[in-house]
N, C-alpha and C positions, 0 to 999 in steps of 0.2 A: 504493500500500500504506500503510495507516494503522495506528496502534496498535490501533484497534478491530477491523479486519478480521483481525488476527493471532489473536484469541482468541474472537470472537463468532460466527464463521461457522457453527460446529456447533450453535449455539443455535437456528438457523432450522428445524431438523428437529422441534422440539417441537410446533408447530401441526400439522404433517403427521401426526405420531404420534397426536395427539388426534383428527383426522378419521378416521384408520383405525380407531380404537377405536369411534367412533360408527357407522361403516359396518358394522363387524363385528357390533355389537349389533343393528342393523336387519336384517341378513341372518339372524341367529340367530332373531329373532322371526318373520320370514317363514317360515323352515324349520319352526319350532315350529307355526305356524298351519297350514301345509300338512300336516304330520304328523298333527295332530289331525283335520283335515278328511278326510284319506285313511283314517284309522282308522274314522271314523264311517261313511263310504261303504262300506268293506270289510265292516264288521259288518252293514250293511244288506243288501248284495248276498249275502253268505253266508247270512244268515237267509232271504232270499227263495229262494235256490237250494235250501236244505235243505227249505224248505216245499214247493216244487214237486216235488222228488224224492220226498218222503214221500207227497204226494197221488197221484202217478202209480203208485207201487208199491201203495198201498192200493186204488186203482181196479182195477189189473190183477188183484190177488188176489180182489177181490169179483166181478169179471166171470167168473171161473172158475165160481163157483156159479150166476151168472145164466145163463151160456151153457149150463151143464148143464141148468138148469131149462127154458130155451127149447127145448133139444133134446127133453126129455121131453114138453113141451107139443105140439111139432110132431109127434111120434110119435103122441100121443093123437089129434090132429086127423086125421092120415092114416089111422088105424085106423077112425075114425068115418066118413070120407068115402071114396068110391071113385074120385074123380077124380085125375088126374095132377098137378094143381096142388098138392095136399096133399103129394104125394111130393117135388115140387120144393122146397117149404118145408122138408121134412126134410133134403134134401140141403144147402140153404142154412144151416140151423141147425147141421148137422154141420161144414160148412166153417168157420163162425165158431168153433165149439168147438175144432176141430182147430187153427186159427190161434192161438187163445188158449193152447192147451197148448204149441204150438211156441214162442210168445213167452215163456211162462214158462220153458221149457227154455233159451232163448237169452239171457235177461235176466241180466247179471252182478250187478246189485244184489240179485237174489234168491238168490245163492249163499250169502249169510250166513244165510239162513233154513233151517230143517229141513224145508221143504215137500217137496222132491223125495225126501227119505228116508222119508216116511211111507207106510204101507200103502195109505192112501186114494189117494195120488198114483200109486203103482205100479198100483193097480187101475184107475185112470182112464187114465194115460198111459204105463204101463210096457209091457214086453214081454208081449203077450197080453192087455193091458188092454182097457178098454172102447173107447178110441179106435181102437186097431189092429184090434180085432175088427169094428168098424163100417166100416172102410175098404172091404173087399171088397163088403159089402152096399150101401154108398152108391154104389160105382162099378159095381155090377151093373145088371141090368134092373129095370124097375119091378115085374114080377111077383115076382121074387126078393125085392125090397125089401119089397113089400107082405106077402109070406108071412112075412118075418122081423120084421115090426112087433111082434107080441106079445112075441117074445123080447127085442127091443131095448128095449121099454117096461119090461119087467121088469128088464133090466140097468141102465137109467138110474135107475129107481126105487130099485133096490138101492144104487146109489152116491150117491144124493142126500144122504142123511144123513151118511155118512163125509166126503163132500167139504165139506159145510157145516162140520163140526167141524174139518176140516183148514184151511179158509180162516180160520175164527175164530182157530185157533191161530197161523196164519201172520201174521194181522193183529196179534195180540198181540206176537208176536216183532218184527214190523216197528216197532211203536210203541216197544218197549223199545230196539231198535237205534237208532232215530231219536233217542230221548232221550240215549242214550250218546254218539252222534256229536255231538249238539248241545252236550252238556256238555264233551266234549273240545275242540270248537271254541271254546267260551267260555273254557276254560282257556288255550288257545293265544292267543286274543285278549287275555286279561288279562295273560298273560306278555309279550306284545308291548307292551301298554300300560305295564306296569311297566318294561320295558326303555327305552321312550321317556321315561318319567318320570325314570328314573335318568340317562339320557343328558342330559336337560334339566337335571337338578340339577347334573350334572358340568359341563355347558356354563355353567350359571349361576355355579358356583364359579370356573370358568376365567375367565369374564367379570369376576367380582369381583376375582380376582387381577390380571387385566390392567388393570382399572380402578384398583386400588390402585397398581400399578406405574406406570401413567400419571400418577396424581396425584403419586406420589413423584418421578417424573421431572420433572414440572412444578415441584415444590418445589425439587428439585435444580437445575433450570434457572434458577429465580429466584435461588437462592443463588449459583449459579455466575455468573449475570449480575451480581449485586451484587459478588461477589468480583472479577470481571474489571473492573467499573467502578472498584472501589476500587483494584485493582492499577494500572489505567490512570491513575487520579488520582495514585496514589503515584509511579508512574514519571514522570508529567508534572511533578510537584512535587519530584521527587528532586533533590538538589544535584549528583548525579553525572550525567554525560552517558550517555544510552542510545541506541545506534544500531541500526537494523534493516538487516541486510546480506543481499542475495540470494545465490543460488548462484554468481553471477559476481563476487562480492566487490565489489558496488556498494552503496553506502549509499543506501537508498531512503526512509529515514524517521529521525526523531530526536525526542527529547523537547525540552522547552523549554531545559533546561540544555545539551543537546547543540547546539542551534541557537545558543545564546548563546556556547558555547565555540568553535564553528566560525566564528561571525560571519556565518551565512547560513542561509536556510531551505532545507530539503531535502524534496523531494517525489519520488514515483515517476517523474514526468515529467522531473525535473531531478536525476538521481542524481550521486553523487560516488564516485570509486574509493577504496576503503579504503586502498590503498597510497599514495595522494596525501595521506591524512590522517595516518597513523601511520608513523613511522620509528623505527628502533632508536636508543636513547639511548646515547651514548658513555660507556663506563665504568660503565654500569648493570648490575646483576646480571641474569642470564638469567631469573629468576623462580622461582616455587615449583612450577611445573607447572600451576597453575590461574590464575596471573596473571603479568604481566611488566611491567617498567618500560620505557616508551617515550616518545617525543616526539610531541605532537600539533601538526600544522601548522594554523594558523588561516587564514581567508580573507585577513586583512590582512598575512600574512607572519610573524606572531609564532609562537613555539613554546611549548608548555606541557608541562611534565613530567607524565605521567599514568601511572597503573597500570591496565593493560588486562586484562579477563577476558572471554572469549568462550564463549557457550553455543550449542549446536545445538538448534533447535526445528523442529517440523513443524506446519503450519497444518491447519485442518480440511479444506482442499481437497487436502492432500498435498504442498504446496509446501515445499521445504527452505529454511529461513532460518537466519541466525545473529544472535544478540543480543550486541552488544558493549557492555560497561560500562566507561566511562572515568572514573576518579577523578582529580581535579586534585591533584597531589602538591606543588604549590608551597609551601603553608603547612607541610605535614609535613616537607618537605626543609629548610625554613628552621628549623623546630623542631629537627630532627635536628642541623642545623649548630650551632644555639645550644646544644643539649645536649652535643654533642661539645666545643664551646668551653668550656662550663661544666665538663665533666669534665676537660678539659685544665688549666683553671685550678685545679680542685680538686686534681688530681694534683700540679700545681706547688706549690700551697699545702701539700699534705701533705709534699712533698719539702722545702719550706722549713721546715715544722715539725720534720721529722725532723732536718734539718741544725741547726736551732736547738737542739733537745734534745741532739743529739750534741755540739755545741760547748759548750753551757751545762753539760752534764754533765761534759765534760772540764775546762772552765775552773773549775768549782766543786769537782769532786772532787779535782783536782790540788792546790789550796791546802789543802783539808781534809785530804788525805793528809799533806801536810807538817805541818800543825798537830797532828794526832793523833800522828804519829810523833814530833814534837818533844816533846810532853808525855809520851809513853811514855818517851823517853830521859831526860827531865828527872826523871821519877819514879824510874827504875831506876839511873841513873848518878850522881846527885848526892844529897847529904844536904840535905834541906829542913827549915826550921823550920816551925812550925805555920801562920803566915800564908802562907808561900810554898806549902806543900802545899795550903792552902785555895784559893789563887789558881790553882794548877796544876789542881786538881780542877775549878774553874769553867771553865777553858779547855777541858779535856778534855770535860766534859759538854756545853758549848756546841758544840764541834766535832762530837761525836757526834749532838747534836740536829739540827744543820744537815745532817749527813750523812744522818740518817734522813729528813728532809724531801726532800732530793734523791733519795734512793732511792725514797721513796714516789711522787714525781712520775714518775720513770722507770718504776717498776713499774706505775703506773696506765696509762702509755702502752703498755707492753708487753702488759698484760692486755686493753686495749681493742682491740688489733689481733691478738690471738692466741687460740688455744683450747688445750684440754688436750693435743692432739697435739704441740704444740711443747714440752711439758714432759716430761722423761724419766720413764718408769715405774720405780718402785722397789718391790722386795719388802720389806715391813716389817710389823711387828706393830702394828696400830692401837691396841690397848689400851696397849702400851708407849709408843708415841709420845705419846698423850694424857697418860699418867702422867708422862712426862718433862717435857712442857711445863708441866703443873701444878706440878711440883716447881721448875722454873725460876722461875716467877712467885710462888711461895709467900713468898719473902723480901720481894718488893715488896708483896704483899698484907699481910704482917705490919707493914710500915712504916706502913700506913694503918689498922692496927687491924682488918683483915679476916681472916676464917677462910676459906681456900681449900681446898675438899675435892673429892674425886673419888669417884664411885660408879658402878657397883660397884667397890670397890677391888681385889678379888681376882678379877676376871673372867678366864676362861681366855684363853690367847693365841689371837689370830685373825690369821693371816698373809694379807695381801692384796697385790695389785699395783696401784699407783695413783701419781699424781703427788704424791710426798711433799712437795715444796716448797709446793705450793698448799694442801694440807691443813694443813701447819704454819703457813703464813701466816694462814689463816683463824682457827685457834685462837689464835695469838699476838695478832692484832688484837682479837679478841673478849675475850680475857682482859685485855689492856691497857686496853681500853675499860671493862670492868667494874670493874677496880681503880681506874681514874682517877676514876670517878664514884660510888664507894662508899667510905664511911668508917665504921669501927667497925661493920661489918656482916658479912654472910656471902655467899660466892660459891660456888655449887655447879656442878660440871661432871658431867654425866651422859652416858654413852655407852651406846647401845642398838643392837642389830642384829637383823635378821630376814631370812628368805629373800626374795630379789628375784624379779621376774617372769622374768628371764633365768636359765637354769641356770648353775651355777658362779659365781654372784654373790651378794653380800649387800647389803642396804640398811641403811645406818648412819644413826642419828639422834644428833646431838650437841647437848645442851642446855647453855647457859651462863646460869644464873640468878643474879641479884644482888638485894640489898636496898637498892639505891642510891636516888637521888632520882627515878628514873623519867623517862619521856618523855611529853609530851602526845600524845593520840591523833591530833591534827591533824598532828603532826610525824613520825609513824611511817614514812611513805614518804619524807619529805624527808631523813632522816638518812643514807640510802644514796646521796644525790647527792654528786658530787665537790665538794670545797671547801665543803661545807655544814656550818655550825655554827648552833646554835640561839641565838636572842636571849634566851632565858630564863636563869635561873641555871644551867641545865644546861651552857650553853656558857661561862658566865663563871667557872665553878669551875676549869677547866683551859684552858690555851692549846692550840692545835693548828690544823692546816690543814683538818681535816674530811675526810681521805682514808682513814683507817683502815677505817671501815665500808664505804666504797665499794670499797676494794681487796678486803675480805673478800667482798663480794657478787660482784664480778667473778671472784674466784678460785673461788667456789662454782659459778658458772655455767660457768666454763671446765672444771670437772670434770664438768659435766652435772648438777649438784645445784642445790639451792635454799637460800635463807636467809630466814627470817621472824622477826618480832619481835612480842612482846606486852609491854605495859607499862602501869603505872598510876602516876601522879604520886604520889610519897611512899611507894610500896610496893616498887618495884623493876621490873626488866626481865628478860625471858627471850628469848634468841636461840635459834632452832632451825635447825640445819643438817642437811640430808639429802643423802646422796650414795650412789652405788653403787660397789662395787669388786669386782674379780675375786678369788675365793678362790684361795689356794695350798694344795695338798694337804698340804704339810709345811713346816716352818720352813726357809726358805732363807737363805743367807748366813751360817749359823752357822760360825764359824771353828773348825777342829780343828787346832791347832798342834802340830807334832811337836817333838821336843827340839831346841832351838836356843839359842844364847847370847843374852843380853840385848841389846836394841837398842843400837847404837853410833852416835853422831852423827858423821858423817864431814865433815871440813872440805872445802869445794869451792872450785874456782877459777871465779869468776863474772865474766862480762862484763855490765855494766849500761849499756844504751844509753838515756839519759834526758836530755832537753834542759833540764828544770827543775833549776836548780842546787841549790835548797833540798831538793827531794825526793831528788835523787841523793846529796847529802851525808848526809841523814838515813838513807836506806836503806843507804848504805855503812857508817855507824857501827853500825846495827843488825845488819847481816850480819857485820861484823868482830867484834862482841861474841859472835857464835855460832861464831867460829873460821874464817870463810870469808875467802878472799882475793878482793878486788873490784877490777876495772879499770873505769873510767868512760869512756864515749864520749858526746859531746853530740849526735851526729846519726848517721844511717845510714852516711854515708861513713866517718866515723871508726870506727864499729863494724866495717865490712868491713876496714879497715886493721888494727884490733886483732886480728881473727881471722887475718889473714895473718901476723902476728908471732908468735902463740902459740896454743896449744890451750886451750880452756876446757871445764870440766865442764858448765856451764849458761850459756845466754845469756838475759838478761832484756831484752826488746826493747820499748821504748815505741813506740806506733803513730804518734802525731802529733809529728814532729820536723822541724826546718828542713833544707833542702838535699836530704835524702833521708829519706822516712818509713820506718817499721819494716817495712811490708809489702814495699816495693820492696827494702830491704836484705836481707830474708830470702830473697826470690826470687833475688836476685843470688848470695847465698851458696850456695843450692841448685844453681843453674844452673852455677856455677863449680866446684862440688865442694869448696869450702872448708868447708862445714858438716859434712860427714860424717854421723856419727850423734849429733852434739851436740844435745841438746834445746833448743828455743827456746820460751820462755814469753813470751807477749804481755802487756804491761801497757797497759790501756786503761780509759778512763772510760766508754766506750760499751757499755752493757750489753744492748742489744737482741739477741735470738736470731739474727736474720739477720746482724747484724754479727759476732757470735761465729763463725757458720758461715763467713763470708767469710774470717776470719783463719785458721781451721783449714784451709780449702781452699787458702790461700796457702802452707801448709807449717808453720804454727805447731804445736808439739806440744801446747800447752795455753794457756789464756787465764785471766788473773787480773784481776779488776775492781778498779779503784782506788776508794777508798783501800785500800792493801795492808795486810792483816793479816799481820804477819811470821810468826806461828806457822803460819798456813796456807801461806804462801809457802815457808817453810823445809821444811815437811812435803812439799809438792809437789816441791821441788827434790831432797830426799833420795829420794823415790819414783822420780823420773825418772833420777837418777844412780845408783840402786842396781844397775842392770844392769851398769854398768861397774865400780862399786866392789866388787861381790861376785863379779866374774868369776873363775872357777876355784876359788872357795871351796867347802868341803864343805857348808856350811850357808848358809841365806839368811835375812835378817831379815824378819819379817812386816811387811807394809806398815802404815803408821800408820792409814790410812783403813779397814783391815780390823779394827783394834782399837778405834778411836775414831770418833765422829761429829764430824768436824772442823768442820763447819758450825755445829752446835749448840754446840760448844766455843767457837768464836769469839763466839757470842752470849752465852754465860756470861761469857767474859772481858770483853766490853763491858758487861754488866749489873752484875756483882759484883766484877770486878777480879781481877788475878793473885794478889795477896796473900791475898785471901779464899779463892780456890780452892786456894792452897797449904796454907792451914790445913785446909780440908776434906779435901784429899788426905792430909795427915798423920793426921787422925782416921780416915779411911777405911782407911788402911794398918793402923792398930791394930785397927780393928773387923774388917777382913778376916781378919787372923790369927786373931782369936777365932772368926770364922764358920767358917773352915777347920777349926779344932780341933773345934768343936761338930759340924760335919758329919762329920768323920772318926770321932768317938766314936759318933755316932748311927748311922752306917752299920755300924760294927762290932757295935753292940748290937742292930742290927735295928730301931731306933726310927725308922721311916720318917716318922711324924708330926712328930717333932722335927726330922728332917732337912729335911722340906718347909718348916717354918716358918723355919729358919735360912737355907735357900736363898732363900726369899722376901724376907727382910730384906736379904740380901746383894745380890740382884738389884735391889731398889729403890734401894739406895745406889749401886750401879755404874751404873745407868741415869741417875741424877741427875748423875753425873760424866762422862757421855757415853761410858762404857766399854761399847760396844754388844756386842762379842763376849763379854765376861765376863758381861754381863747376860743375854744369850740362853742361854749355857750354864747359868747358875744357874736360869733359867726352865725349861730342859729337865730339870734335876735335880729341880726342884720338881714338875714334871708327872710325871716318872717315879716319884718317891716317892709322890705322891698316887694314882697308878694301880698302884703296887706292881709296876712293870716292872723287876725286879731286874737283868736282863741289860743293859738300856739304862742303868740307873743306874750300874752298874760302869763301862761304857764312857765315860759322861759324866764320872764322878768321877776317872778316871785322868789326865786332862789338866787338871783344874781348877786345881791348884796352880801349874803352869807358866804357864797362861794368865793367872792372877792376877798373877804377877810381871811378865810381859811387858806387860800392860795398865798396871800401875803405872809401869813404866819408860817406856812410851810417853807417858803423860800428864805425867810429870815432865819428859821431854824437850821437850814442847810448851810447858809452862809456863816452862821456862828460856829457850826461844827467844823467848817473848813478852815 
């Protein structure tokens, strides 16, 4: 069995088919010739037969008159002669006439003529006619016959003329009938000829069809032969082994690669059992259903890992065979091993990088936390002269700058490995968020002589659900970048929205345009790369690591949005951010505060587990200034011992400590029952989301990222301890984070300082009293336009100072006044005064703690 016999055996039928077509053509031509010859002969015989029949009938008709004439002549002779011979002639002539009449009566071909129905024929051969009346006379004696001769001559003479006319008429009818018969026969022959012609045409068309099919089959056979030859050549030259296996699972043929793999030649006379060649590979998967991993045994004893696929085929002779394809997997398995090794090395490298970032973030954030806390204490607890205050300011700004770089690097790492799903979704007003960010950066813009504006300034509120930290980070980095590279110019922030393709979503477009120095076109893509700064004056004007725009781009992509830039050197730059967010049908998160006393700051008993002595001392002093009582433990073991000695309102647990880390200590406190319901706040410099989740899973109530902002930490401690502090009380203090945006407040504190915020708060308190007075008068007077304007001014100022609850309620009042919704306006205005007092008290509390 060869590779050729497997596919070419059916092609041998092509010459046989061609011979059959030629033979069929020859037979058809012979049949056609015989048909034509038969038709010609038939036509000739029919014509001859018709001619003979016509002549015989004509002769019979003519003889009637002749026989009658002969009878008359014989009668005349007998009358003239007296001998008996003449009478014998009469009798002979009558016998001929009688026989002729009898022949006419019995001839079927004369039935079609009107001869027998004529009076002349009845007078001649009918009842009592001439012939019957002559019979007795002819059969009688000679004397009687001779005596009757005169009468017989008179009778024959009388019938001669009618008989002649009758014969002439009959001959005419016979000729007409012959013509009609001839024409009918011709028509029949012509029809037969047409049928033969049509049949021959059909046979010709059939032959043409058969011929075309035969030619097509020949072409197909040639194509198939070429394809088979190409396939055979492909199989022979294929790098994979191809084996031919018979029904007994014996290998009876192989291509070149198969013979090389097996190390021997295979022929039908020297087959090899398939089970001797292929064995199951240990630990190999069973296969996909079409192929399987196995081991191939070579003739020299070596084994080769192969992937086997087997297909069933049928030869042209009906033999059942199998084709086995064997692919050498040695190189692929080696590549897979190398890839697995590379993946393992990459994973280990990623783990090393994560550990490095975690350690470096901890080691850098911890001293920075101490530095910033020390400068805060130095500013707030001592009286400094001008040079000292200047130096302290330098220390604080340098510490914050270093912290910003550390945070940028960690944020970059987090964004590179995360997506928007890892950031919490927040319900907020996009317009208000952008407006607040613009107000935060307006003072920085003014310091560089820039006018920072927002348009449209009075856009209607649009509540969405989206990852707020990502959007805030995008806008913050883009505004910071625009301010940094623009001096004595203009910076415009434009927010637009339109319906998105997905229902219940809006597509937002955020433009940040500046009139700064611009960016060369060749560098427009490069500026988004991490740690990328330009070599031109663009990069020399300000220092930086080149992470801000990269973080903004990663943040936009994590939200599923895009960020683009257009710029001209010397004219300015425009960044365009597009993203989609889910719409909220109504304003969510608006606080409706019932009557309650002003917020009261409660002193707490706090356990601080911190191994860094500087940080623990600084945090102790800061919390002591807030009225708290602090117990310090330098490791997890001492923290457990402290909890065994006394009960604490809050436990601040550092994660990285000697002897016993914070996670282990927390789990021990939970397992032993010592913790109870005491909240545990983790203090860590590792800000990755997965690390925060691990701490929460370990039993930590909340997580605070170092360096610690005391205002944020104190607000969190008051929030967690409020459940115990207010237990049994008739009223409950509203949570600080329900009144204030603490995260943005920390940013404000870092940017403009506590003292500047205190001044702004004092001015806002005065302005708010005036705003409330104007709103009250406008509501009573029904001047909704004035009420809307006053509420708008108050909302803007409250939003700038991070009083989110008050800002939202003033926005609701503004909307209700603009739409003349009086019932909603009364409901909103009823709690405005109290919410204003509570927001002012909450902000004052945070500023005192800072």
